[in-house]
LUMMARVO-284286 format. One record per residue: x, y, z of N, C-alpha, C, O in turn; residue in one letter. Coordinates in pm, whole numbers, plus 50000, padded with zeros to 5 digits. Each point is the difference from the previous one (the first is absolute). Layout:
% residues N
XYZXYZXYZXYZA
...
***
This chain:
% residues 520
315524709307751500844994349896499804984949995500044993050101M
499745002249776499654986049982501374992049991500885003949922T
499304985450156501144991849992499794988349910498924994149997K
502105002449929499944988449912501014989550050501045003550055T
498644983949926500844989450047500364991049878499254998849903F
501914995250110500444990649894499134987350011499574996250109A
500184997749778499174988250000500704988250072501234999350000P
498034991950057500514988250071500554990549899499314996649904V
501984998550115500584990049906499104987749991499334996650098P
500634996749788499084988649980500194988750103499034993750043P
502255003849997500294989150090499425002950140499704990850076R
500155022549957499535003750130498505001950009499485000750111L
499805000149776498615002850003499134990450080499045004650063R
501244981849939499234991150086500125003750146499124996150077P
501885010949967500155002750144499565014250036499935003550118F
499785004949779499655013950032498775001550089500005008750087A
498914983149894498875001250095500364997550142499465006450090P
501474983949934500394996850135500755011550067499795003050118L
501085003349806500805011850052499015011650028500115006550103A
498954996049807499015010450020499154997550122499715009250076A
499904978349943499194996350119500765003350130499475006750089L
501794988549921500755002450122500325014550020500105004550114M
500065003149780500285014550022498705006750055500055008850086A
498794986949862498705006250046499844996450151499615008550081S
500684979349954499854995750144500895008250087499615004050110V
501654998949841500945007850084499495013950023500085005150112C
499375001549781499475013250013498875001050093499855009950070L
499314979449932498815000250089500364997050142499475006050093V
501444984649924500274994150136500915009350079499795001350120V
501175005049823501035008350071499345010150084500264999850121A
498895009549834499425010150084499054994150107499905005250111P
499394983649852499054994450089500654994550122499565002650112T
501524989749869500704993250111501015008550068500504995950105H
499825015249845500865009650074499235004650125500535000950110A
498145002049866499205003650110499814989050097500055002150121G
499734985849826499764988350082501194997150089499854995150112A
501345007849837501184997650087499995008550119500254995250110Q
499475017549875499985010050118498854996350096500125001550121S
498754993749820498864997250088500144987850078499564999350115A
501094989849821500084987250071501324997550055500154990450076E
500865017549893501374997550043500664990949904499344992149933G
501965008950058500764991649901500224986450062500984997650070N
498044993449900500114986850061501094991449928500324988950041S
500235016949851501034992649928501395006250021500914997849919F
499245009650185501275007650010501164990650038501165003849983S
498584984350066501074991350034499954987149922498944993749987S
502205002349960500004987249919499584988150088499404990449951P
500925010350181499624989150090498454999650012499384989350000T
500035022950011498535000250011499384995849872498854995750002A
501825005349887499414996949871500304985949955499654996149889R
500994996450194500564986449955498984989949970500344990049938A
498345011850102499044989549982499045004049882498815002250024S
501704998649855499165000849880499655014149967499065001649922G
501555009150127499605013949960500965004249895500584991849930S
499605022050058500745005649889501454995550003500695000449898I
499794994950226501394994849997500184988249912501054998649937S
498034993050054500054988849908500015004249856500674993949917R
498585016650052499935004549860501305007049966500335000849881L
500435004350215501245006249967501094989449985501175003349983S
498434984250023500914989549981501235000550094501155000749959N
498514998750165501064999750102501074990349963501195002650020T
498394986249926500984990849943499484994049875499044992350002D
501615011349886499504995049871500234985949979499534994749900P
501154998850183500464986049969499104990150078500264987949996N
498735016850073499294990950088498664995249947499394991350063T
500115013849822498664996449964499984986949927500984995849939T
497854997950069499854987349931500155001049851500344990249933A
499415022050012500115001949857501295007649966500325001749882L
500385002650215501135009249975501024993049914500365005449895Q
500114983850139501144993749927499384990549892500314988149995D
498845017549923499384991949896501124995249905499804990949920S
501335015250089501154993849932501255003250080500515011249996D
499984978750077501175003050083501235002949914501015004550053P
498954993149819501115003149919500015014849959500965004549937S
498015002950096499915013749954500865009150082499954999950123S
500825007749809500875009450075499415013850021500665008450061P
498174994449894499505013750009498615000150057499124992749952L
500665015450150498635001350058499325011349944500475011450013G
498424986349924499285011149936498635002950063499335009549959T
500254982850138498715002150057500014997950143500714991250048A
498545016250027499864997950146498874990250020499005000449929E
501184990950166499014990150027499664999850144500915000950082T
497834998049957499674998850137500644987550066500314990249932P
499855010350193500764989750072499024989150044499415001050107D
500444988949814499064989850030500534989550111499204993750069S
502095005149942500554991350102499885005650135500244992950097T
499415019549914499895006350133498654996450065499775002650119A
499354991349801498694996050058499674986249952500624994749908T
498384999550157499574986149953498885000949908499344989949975A
500375022049969498885001749913500284993549868501085000949942T
497824992250011500104993049864499885010349897499155008850014N
501694991049876499905010549898498744998749920499695009549927P
499544980250078498794998449925498775006350072498915000749943H
501285003650177498845005250075499785014649973498975005450041T
501925001249894499805013949969500815008850082499975012149975G
500784983350125500805008350079501175005549915500594992749920N
499725019850097501065005849911501334993650023500845000249910L
499404994450204501274992650029500084987849905499144991150006N
501835008449911500174989649907499014999949885499534989649955G
500175023049998499015001449895500474992849870501184999949965L
497834994349968500304993449873500585008949897499535011349985R
501454984549945500535007449888501115009850037500645005749911G
499584996350214501125009350038501354993349973500094987849982S
500915020150015501334994349971501085009650055499705011550031T
501524983849980501075008450045501224999949916500955007250028G
499054984649868501264999249920499645001349853498944995949953M
502055010249977499745002349858500224987249917499094995749929L
502074998450077500264987449922499424988350074500634994450090Q
498175001949871499264989750082499724987749916499785001149879A
500214987350183499504987649952498824996350089500174992050092T
498665013649885498904998650088499614985950031499934991649910P
499825005550217499494986850047498525002450034499665002350116M
499454997049784498605003550021499314990850105499145004450076N
501254983249924499404990850095500555002250143499235001850094Q
502054998249921500625001550132499745014050057499975001950121A
499855008149788499795013850044498555003650014499665011750016D
499484978349978498555001950013499395008749892499065007550029N
501434991849849499435007449894499164991249901499605004849893L
500144982450143499234991749915498595004250004499445000550110A
499905002849776498655005250000499014990150044498925004050043G
501334983049950499014989650033500244993750132499274990850036D
501725013550041500324993450120499355007950119500555010050045D
498294985350002499305006450107499974990850126499235002450093L
501564987949907499964990750113500505006250129499754994650108N
500985016849883500495005950127499145010850044500385006850095T
498444995849844499105009850046499174994950119498844996249989L
501845003950124499304994250123500065009750118499474997050107T
501165014649876500085009350108498895010749986499585003049888E
499945002850224498965010249993500635012549933501205002450007P
497905005749926500465012249934500245010450104499524999150113S
501275011249844500405010550092498825008650040499835002750119E
499355001849785498915009050022498714991850023499244997549907N
500554998450218498954990550030498655006549996499895011750035Q
499014981049921498695006150005499535001450147500444993050091P
498655016549924499475002650133499144988550045499264994349919E
500805002050209499204989050053498755006350069500055010950056Q
498844981749936498835004450062500075000150152500664991450057G
498665018350015499985000850139498604998550052499095007649966I
500764982750116498684997550065499865009550120501015003950058E
497774999849982499815008850114500634993950126499764988550034P
501065019750032500624995550125501314992949976500664996350098G
499785001449777501234993249972501085009349955499755010449940E
501494985650090501135008449955500304997849851499644989449947A
500985019749984500274998449856500874987049981500914996950076P
498714996249819500644987549969501335002849932500105009049917A
500914983350117501355001349936500034991749873498974994949956G
502205003849986500134991449880499884985650041500204996350115P
499464995349782499754986150025501214993050064501145004249976R
498664986050099501134992450060500564991649887499334991149948D
501965011850013500564993649882501194991450037500964999049924D
498994994650195501114991250037501335008249995500864997549916A
499265011950173501055009949990501454995150013500935007749980S
499254979450055501364994750004500384994050132499214999450094G
502054996049911500524993050115501155008050059500965003249929L
498965000050195501105007450068501124991050041499814989950067R
501425013949889501204992850036500945009950067500805006549934L
499104994650200500845009950069499615014249961498855004050017G
502115003649931499785013749954499655000349850500105010549937S
499504978250006499694999249856498604995049982499464992750083F
499945011449805498664994749964500174992749863500485005949903M
499124981650093500064990949887498604998649938499064995950068L
500795007849800498804998249928500294990949884500985001949928R
498164988150052500194990949889498644996649929498935001050059T
501194995349817498794995449931500474989849891501115000949948S
498014989450021500284989649904498814997849915498914997250050S
501295004149818498904997849900500304987349920501084998649944N
497944992350051500104988049926498965000849888498835001750032Q
501524997149838499025002749896500164990049888501084994749977S
497825002949954499914991649881499785009449878499055007849999L
501834991349900500055009549893500004993049864500404988549989N
499155018649906500124995549864500545011449918499735011650028T
501074984849863500645010349922500044994949858500274988249976Q
499455021149926500134997349858500885010149934499795012150016K
501174983749913500955009049933499954996849851500054988449957V
499845022849962500064998449854501035008849946499945012150026S
501074983049896501095007449943500454993249869499274992049941D
501935011250016500494994449875500204985350006500034993649895G
500115000650220500194985250012498704992250011499984987850016A
498925019849975498684993150011499295003950120500265010550058G
498794980949985499235002450122500224989550098499974988149968S
500265016250158500334990850110499075002850117499705011650030R
499844977750038499135001250117500534991550118500494988849980H
499425016450136500454992850117499095003550116499455011050009R
500424979050084499355002050131501014997550103500724990049994T
499375018850103501084999250096499525004350143499035007450015F
501654987750083499835003650139501055010650041501174998249967F
498485012150098500915010750035499875002150156498925000050058A
502235001850002500125002250144500745013350020501175001349962S
498145008750098500515013150019500135002550152499024998150073T
502175006249975500265003250138500415014850012500785004949919M
498695001950179500345014150028500285001350149499334993650082N
501635014549955500255002150140500745013050028500665005449911G
499244999650210500675012050041500384998850149499254994550081S
501885010749949500495000950140500375014050033500985005249947L
498295000950138500255014250032500265002450148499354994250087T
501625014649940500405002450136499005010050069499315007749933S
500664991750197499155008850084500925006950098499884998050121D
501065010049827501005006850088499555014550018499255005649920W
501275000250193499735014250020500755008849910499565011149971G
501594984349981500805007449901500594990549904500214988350035R
500075016149843500444991749892498894989649955498994998750068H
501204994749827499064990149954500654989849903500825003749916A
498814984150097500434989649910498814992949937499114995450072L
500855003749798498874993949927500634989849898500935003349927T
498514984150073500414990249905498714995249938499074996250071I
500885004149795498794994649929500464989549902501135000249952T
497944990350019500354989749910498764994949927498895001150053G
501274993449825498894994349923500594989349904501125001649953A
498194988250019500414989449910498834993349945498994998750068S
501124996849801499014992249929500644988849928500955002049924T
498534985650100500494988249927498804992749939498924999250057F
501344995549822498924994049918500384985449972501174996349996E
497814995649983500204985949963498874996949898498815001350031K
501584994649847499084996749895499244987550033500594989950040N
498165010449946499144987950012499764993349871500054987749990I
499695020549908499764994549862500395010349900500145011850033S
500044983949839500255009349893501515002849992500804993650068G
499565016049847501355003249974500255015450027499125008549981Q
502074994350062500425014050028500945000850118499924992250095G
500955017449895501015001350112499365006950123499165009049988A
501294986250133499565006350119500685013650014501025002749937T
498385006050148500485013250024500265002850146499285008250057E
501714985650010500245002650138500675013750020500705004949912P
499085001250206500625012850033500085001450150499204994050073N
501745013849973500095002450148500875012750020500805004049915A
498985002050204500835011250035499935002550145499004997050065R
502105008849991500045003650141500735013150014501025001949933I
498515007350151500615013450012500125003250144499114996650078D
501965009849963500165004950136500345014850002500725004849912G
498755002550188500305014350014500165003650147499094998550081D
502125006249947500275005150137500065014749998500895005949940L
498115000450127499915014550007500625004750126499654995250108R
501255014049881500745006050117499585014450015500245008449912L
499124994550202499565013650031501195007150073500104999850123D
500805006549796501145005850059499745012850074500765003450091L
498185004049873499585011950069498615003549953499414993149917S
500085017850136498655004349960500015004749853498955000649937D
502225002850010500085005249862500724990449903500125002849881Q
500374985950172500834991249918499564985750015499834994950111T
500004998549777499664985449998500934993549898500275005749894I
500244982050139500854991949916499284986649977499184995950082A
501134997749811499484986549966501134991549951500865004449924H
499144983250121500844988849950499104989349945499104995550071L
501105000449811499074990949932500734988249933501175001249962T
498144987850024500504988349925498754992649941498905000650053A
501364992649838498894992949938500464989149905501145000149954G
498004990750016500194989349901498714996949929498935000650060Y
501144996149813498804996549920500424990949888501155000149956A
497864991549997500264991649886498674997149931498954999650064F
501144998249804498904994749917500614995849867501195002149977E
498024992149938500464996049864499675011949906498995006850013R
501954995149891499795010849906498744997549916499774988849955E
499435021650025498814998949925500204997649856500925005849943E
498274985849990500084997749860499725011449913500395000149883T
498915010250171499735012249922501215009650001500005009749925S
500984987950155501195008550004500794998549868500254988849955N
500135022349984500734999149872501304992150008500494994949899P
500085004250222501274992350016499774984850022500954992250001N
497785003850015499654986050021500324992049871499855005149890A
500594982450126500324991649882498734993549952499264994050078L
500485007449788498824994249942500104984549994501074994349981A
497764999350037499964985049992500454993150122500024987749999G
500365019050109500444993950126498774993950076498905005650003A
501374982950055498994994050089500015006650136498975000150069T
502115005149969500195006850132501065011349994501174997849967Q
498375013950066500915011649991500924999850119499814992250094Q
501165016249904501075000850097499525005050134499095008250007A
501524987050101499725005350135500795012050020501185000549964R
498175009950096500695013050030500055002050149498964999750066V
502195002449986500195002450145500515014450020500885004749927D
498585002250172500455013650033500415001050149499314994950088R
501805011849937500495002450135500165014950012500535006149907Y
499055000550205500075014250006500315004150144499694993250098S
500915017949909500305006650133500225015149975500325004649891G
499485002950221500165014149986499955007250133499694994150104G
500605018449891500005008750117499585014049954500315003949888A
498985003550196499595013449967499835008350127499884994450109S
500125018349878499835009850112499195011249951500255004849889I
498784999950187499185011449970500055009450118499934995850116E
500195017049854500065009850098499135012249968499945004349885R
499395001450218499265012349986500825011550044500644999650105E
499355011049814500635012650039499005010949974499965005949892L
499204996750210498925009549986498994994949899499414989450019G
500405018349870499014996049902500714991149893499344995449907V
501945002350104500764992649902500004984950038500024996750119L
499964994149780500044985750026501144994649913499925000449877R
501124994650187501154994449927500064985350016499744994750108G
500624998249780500114985450009501264995849919500225004849888T
500594986150171501094994049927499944985250018499774995050110A
500434997949781499784985150008501014993549903500425005849900A
499934981850137500834991349919499424986350005499494995750103I
500584997249785499444986549989500924991049918500595004549902A
499544983250136500794989849924499104988249978499244995750087A
500874999049786499154989049962500744990249913500985003749936T
498594984250061500574989649911498864992249941499044996750070R
501065000249796499034991849927500754988349940501085001849945T
498354986050063500554988349939498904993049922498835000350038T
501594993349852499074992749910500364985449995501184996650000Y
497844994949997500224985249982500054995749856500465007449913G
499074980750065500014993849868498604999049939499014998850072S
500915001749797498734998249927499934985349952501024994749955V
497824998750055499884986249967499124999249869499075007849979S
501304982149932499194997849877499484985650004500474991750078F
498585005749836499324987049995500954988549974499764989050051A
501295012949873500974989849962501014997450108500934992249981D
498895014550133500974998350111501145009949997500815000250093G
499295007949806501085010249993499795010850104498885004450026T
502234999750034499965011150096500985010949963501134997049964R
498485015450042500795011649961500275008350122499065005450058V
502204995949983500325007050117500105015049968500615004149902D
498755004050187499935014849979500865007250103499685011250040L
501394982750001500885005650101500675012649945500465008150081G
499624994149791500645012649953499185012350027500475011149977D
498314987250074499135011150038500095003750148499375009550047R
501474982450029500145003450143500705013350017500925003149924D
498675004950172500615012850023499805005750140499064996550071R
501845012349965499875007550125499765014649967500305004649890N
499185002550204499675014349975500065007450134499754994450106A
500615018749883499925009250117499435013249949500305004749890V
498865001250196499415012749961500125009750116500034995850116Q
500035017549852499945010250100498915009949960499705001949883G
499725004450223498915009449973500035011250106500204997750119R
499615014149831499935011650086498695007649968499685002449883I
499605001150218498665006549978499835011150096500384999150116R
499015011949832499655011750084498605004149976499595002449886L
499644998650222498595004149993499755012550084500765003050092G
498195004249876499635012150067498524999150043499114998549917Y
500675002550214498644998450050499205013249984500185009250080E
498984991649820499045010849988498974999250107499575010350053L
499994977549980499074996950109500204985450029500644992949923S
498785002450193500114985850026499454991649890500414988549988P
498725016449932499354991849896500685001249862499674992449908A
501275016950076500605002749871501495002450011500405009750064L
500454981849877501445001150003500574998249861500164988649957I
500145021949969500754998749877501424995050023500555002250108P
500064991449796501344995150021500764999349866499414999949892F
501924999850122500884997249886500924988950046500224997950119I
500334994649776500774987750035501014997849890499745002549882E
501464992750160501064995849907500494986450034500104996350117A
500224996049778500364986050031501224996549905500175005649892T
500644984850159501154995349930500164984850027499934995650115L
500284996949779500044985850022501044993149915500475005649901G
499914982150136501004992449930499544985550003499724994750107R
500194998749775499704986149992501204992649934500545004549900A
499864984150160501144992449950499634985849985499584993650096V
500575001249781499724985649978501214991150049501165004050002Y
498444983750035501054990450049500994997749885501215000150018D
498224997949863500844997449885500115012849918498995006449970E
502214997249996500215013349926499254999749872499425010349965R
500524978549958499324999049878498834989950014500164989750065L
498675013149874498924990450003500184989649894501054999649936D
497944991650043500114989249906500155004949856500464992549915A
499155020250056500115005449867501255008449984500235005549892S
500574995550210501315008049993499835014550027500825008049953G
498154996250121499825013950033500205002850148499594992250085F
501035018949944500275004250139498805008550046499875011449955A
499294983750129498775006850037500025006950135498985005650041R
502164994450028500105008150123499755014149965500255004149887S
499245003650207499535014049966500055009250120500044995750115S
499955017249853499825010950100498565006349963499575000549885W
499805004050222498725006649984499925012750077500515001350112S
498815008349825499895013650064498525004049986499354996849900Y
500145010050199498635004149998499695011950083500745002850094G
498215004349876499475010750088498535000849978499484996349895G
499855008850208498575001949985499505009450101500695002950098R
498085002149881499315009250093498594994950015499464993549911A
499985009350198498654995150029499395005350125500545009350060G
498404985449979499225004750120499444988350074499534990349940V
500515010550191499294990950089498785006350054499985011750038Q
498954979949963498685004950044499454991150105499984987849985L
499535018750130499424991850105498835007550059500175009750074D
498634985649889498755006250057499354989650097498784999250015L
502104993050048499424990350098499614987149927500504997149892G
498604995550167499584986949948499195001449871499824990149929E
499695022050039499165001149879500865001349871499594995149894K
501565011250115500755002049874501455002150039500335009350073L
500564981849876501415001250026500754995149873499474991849924R
501715013250055500704995249885501245009149969500395009050074G
500194987649808501265007149956500094998849854499634989649945E
500865020749987500274999749857501305006749972500265011250044L
500604981649878501305006349960500224998949851499694989849940G
500845020650002500355000449859501475002349987500555008150074L
500134984949832501465002149991500504994849870499274997249905G
502115001650096500644995449875501254992450048500705004150093Y
499554984949841501084990650038500754995649876499454999749890A
501864996750129500864994949900500734987550052500434999850115T
499714989949800500734988850023501134998549895499714998649881V
501585001850162501134999549903500694986550018500414996650111D
499724995849782500594987250001501565000849970500455008749926Y
500304982150134501414999749969500344996949862500995005249948E
498244986249986500254996449861499555011549912498835004050001D
502125001349922499735010849909498964996049888499375008649938A
500484979050041499024995349898498555000550047499074998749920R
500755003350211498695000050057499635015150024500715007050072L
498224997749868499595013650013499475002650141499394991450063A
500885021049985499435004150129498495000649992499455002449893S
499894995350218498505000750004499655012650081500375001050117I
498935008149825499435011750070498544998050013499314995549908D
500225008150214498564997250029499395011550085500565004550100A
498274999849853499185008750079499324991050102499384990049963F
500735013450166499474990950107498775006550066499965012150021T
499104980050009498825004250077499654988450098499674988849961I
500405014550162499834990050106499095005950107500165011750034D
498904980750022499125004950100499154990050064499904988849952G
499485014750157499064991550072498865009350049500205011850029T
498634982449978498815007450045499064990450070499754988949952L
499745015350162498964992150072498845009850022500185010850055L
498664985349903498825008350015498874991550059499714989249950W
499685015950154498894992850062498755009249993499775008250089S
499474990449806498845008949985498944998450106499255009350026P
500674979050035499044997450107500544988750084500914992749960R
498525005950159500474989550089499734986549941498914997349950R
502124994150057499844986549944500394999349850499994989149942G
500345022349994500394999849863501385006049986500255010750057T
500664983249870501335005049983500404998249857499754989549940N
500905021050002500525000449868501495002250007500415009650065V
500444982549873501445002049998500524999749856499594992049916D
501345017450061500595001149862501505000050013500555004550101L
500124990649798501484999850008500535002649855499464995149902G
501645013150092500705002449875501464996250020500575003250104L
500064990149799501354995650011500655001049868499444996549896R
501805008650109500855000849880501264992150030500645001850103T
499724989149801501204992550015500734999149867499405001449894T
501934996350114500784997449875500624985750017500694997250099V
499044994349806500484985950018501024997149892499835004349886Q
501234988550148501024995949908499434988849912499274991250046D
501115009549826499644989349907501124989050004501085001950057A
498594987149883501044989549985500294996949852500864991949968T
498415014849945500234998649860501255007749953500215011450041T
500604982649875501245006149951499715013549933499175000949910A
501555009750136499915013049939498905008950052499945011849965G
499174982850121498955007950057500275003450147500394991150075Q
499415021149968500295004550131498904995450095500294993850102S
498475009049866498894997050087498735007349959499825003449883G
499304999150212498815007149972499475007050125500394996450112W
498745013449871499375007750106498644994350026499224998549906V
500444998250217498774993850034499145008850091500475004250106E
498344998549859499085008050086498844990650044499404992749921Y
500345008050204498974991950056498995008450075500365007850087L
498404990649879498825006150079499234989150059499454991749928L
500465007850206499184989950070499015006350091500205011050051S
498714981949968498875006350080499284988650069500074988449959S
499225015550151499234990550075498825006750067500115011450045G
498794981749961498765005550071499504988450086499784988749956L
500065015150168499394990350100498815006750065500015011950032S
498964980049988498785005550065499304989350088499824988549959H
499825015550159499364991350098498524999649964499275009650027E
500304979949913498594999049962499174997550119498885004950008L
501634987550089499444998250133501075000050101501165000849960R
498574998550174501035000750097500894988049992501135000550049S
498424988849891500864987649984500224995849857500334988549975N
499495020749930500144996649855500695011649931499475011149997L
501724986349947500765010449929500164995949849500334988649968T
499435021149946500244997649861501215008149959500245010850054A
500534983849848501245006949956500134998949849499754989449942R
500655021749993500215000849858501385005949977500325010850051L
500534982049869501345005149977500275000549848499344992949924T
501585014950032500335001549861501385006449982500445007750086G
500234989349805501265006049969500245000749851499464992049924S
501345017350034500375002149864501595002149998500545008450071T
500124983949848501465001449989500375003549856499664992549908T
501055018950069500415004549870501524998649993500715006550076W
499794985049833501424998249978500385007949874499594996749889R
501205013750132500455008949895501404996249948501015002350067D
499034991849813501164995549937500475010749901499195006249931F
502144995850063500535010249907500154993949857499915007349902S
500324979850087500334993749868498924991349949500174994449892A
498695004050178498974991049955498645004950051499935009850074S
499034983649886498615003750042499824998850147500514990650060A
498765018750001499684999550144499104988750030499304994749914D
500715001650213499104989350052499065005050104500375009250073Q
498474985649940499035003450103499544987050071499764989749937L
500145011250195499494988950080498825005150084500115010150069N
498794982849922498805003650078499634988750094500044988349962W
499605015350162499594989950099498905005150086500005011650040A
499074980249989498885004150082499604987750083500104988649955V
499455014150169499604989250093498875005250090499905012050026G
499284979150021498905002950093499854988850095500384988749967T
499075013850154499874989650096499135004350118499665011850015G
500004978450068499235002250119500704992850117500624989549981L
499275016450140500454994150127498905000750094499455010650029V
500204977350020498854998750096500594996650137500614989450017W
499245019350079500524997650133499044990850076498995004650054N
501324982349949499074990350066500005002450152498935000150061V
502275001850001500155003150138501365006550019500675003149902N
499744998950220501195007750023501264992949958501065006249989R
498844980849986501174992549958499964994649857501024995549949Y
497805004849986499834993349873499335009549893499015006950027L
501584993049859499455007349883499904990649882500794990749985D
498175012149929499854992949872500315009749891499495011350003A
501354984849898500365009149890499574994049867499864987849988T
499955020649918499694996549863500535010949904499775011950025A
500924984449869500515010749908500124994349858500094987949978N
499895021649926500174996649862500855011549935499875011750036V
500994984549867500865010049941500224997549850499884988849951G
500455021849980500264998849856501215008749965500145011250050Y
500734983749866501185008449955500224997949849499894989049947E
500405022249988500315000549854501315007149981500215011050050L
500674982449877501265005449963500035002849849500144990849919N
499735022150045499935004249858501405002449949500675009550040D
499734982149874501385000249944499975002149846499894990349925N
500215022250030499945002849854501014992949918499734996249886P
501465001850171501084993649931500014985050005500874993549940G
498175000750131499984985550018498594994750016499075004449932G
500784985750161498664994150021499445004650129500704999950101V
497995004249899499375004050123499744987250089499904988749951D
500015014250183499714989050094498905004650086499885011850032S
499264978450009498855002750085500014990050113500474988849983K
499025014850132499954991750118498755002250082499665011450035Q
499664978049995498845000150095500364992350120500684989749992W
498885015350124500294993050127498865002150103499485011150014R
500154978350056498915001550099500274989950114500614989549978A
498915013850143500274991450109499095002950114499415010850009G
500484979550081499245001450127500924994350115500804990849981I
499015015350136500904995350109499435003850134498955006350014G
501854989250088499695003050142501285005850062501124995549973L
498675014450111501115006350072499834999150148498955003450054S
502164991750014500004999850142500865010850055501115001849951L
498435005650148500765011750055500214998550145499184994350071R
501915010949975500304999650146500655013050036500345002250116R
***
């Protein structure tokens, strides 16, 4: 008997190939790895045993710990699982799934693309060795060579400290409705991680910051910084808990629809976050419960005539709860379902336009986690979410959500990472609720030689407005990292960004730079 299926709705058609791809992978992988589990033993049977980058990280033991997780601390609803980047010192640009580009954990987001390492042209932090190293040659009578000595860090008691510093000279050209502007600037980027070396439990603190100083030309600087901490508590062989905290800041991007036109400097955005979660294994079942609290504050916007506009009416607090249940078909394949509930409350009941934008959010989704080892790992979740505003004049926002991460290493020394993120962002325009934002980001890194790595990154952002024309943002970047010695790297990168605004003026940006990185 021939079965017929209803046609895919037009809004979902762009995502149909992704859903079909993941479904095909599930059908192929499930029977294959069921046998592999019995042959090799269930090496993922304990959360403690899985704590160092295996499927436990993909199950989002703690959704609040990733470098990309709180892309908007004001968001009350978690719609995507994110690998735990703060649990390792791995740089997200190296291709490690931990901290993968484009992942997210909250629905109502004000993304910090610079602070969250989503800038397509920022390759200054690509100084760590890739996870899937190329094989080293073996001379007769010699033992196999290990990975290159990369200045593995400084031991401080039971902790290991790893730091890197990049100093670069950059040029930038921006073209928009205000004309064309060019600037040359010096940028200083610092990265660091402090990880414990305990027999039980683990504490990881990671940080990054970039500060700029203009040498010539015109244009606002783009400083950013963030620090995250994650305390993992191994309560038993079947139970793991996480306590997390974080802080991040950057200036709001001019391409953001909420940014004020004509400003010489956009507002500073500060995020504070904290959370707790617990995950427990019950046979083949995987249960997770989590709660997160965040706060977002906005500074003032500056204009050429000295005028300053305070954006304090956008300051808000949020709390979110999440419950998740997964079923282990095999160590490599875990389908899951998830429900979320959130609440966002603004400091001021009414914004500058007289609207009450505090809201409740509800969401649910289903998906699958995939772990085929270092060659292929990832997660894809499809769902639906709603944001209801207190002000009856603001229409609720309903969104189909698609969120996921994927790391593929087709050969040693080559890594491909993909990220999908869905967010709902509040508007500041009178009478408008907000918009749904879909982000697809990708990265490709390849070791051309043992001491030379090439990187290509790209992203596409689609802003879906209900009352006006949609917007598209395209960004691409490429760069090289030359490992001079165990302590010194030379970097070079170039990037391009296009913001397609059908209802206004398009903007374009070129950026290039060269630099040196010191590692310890």
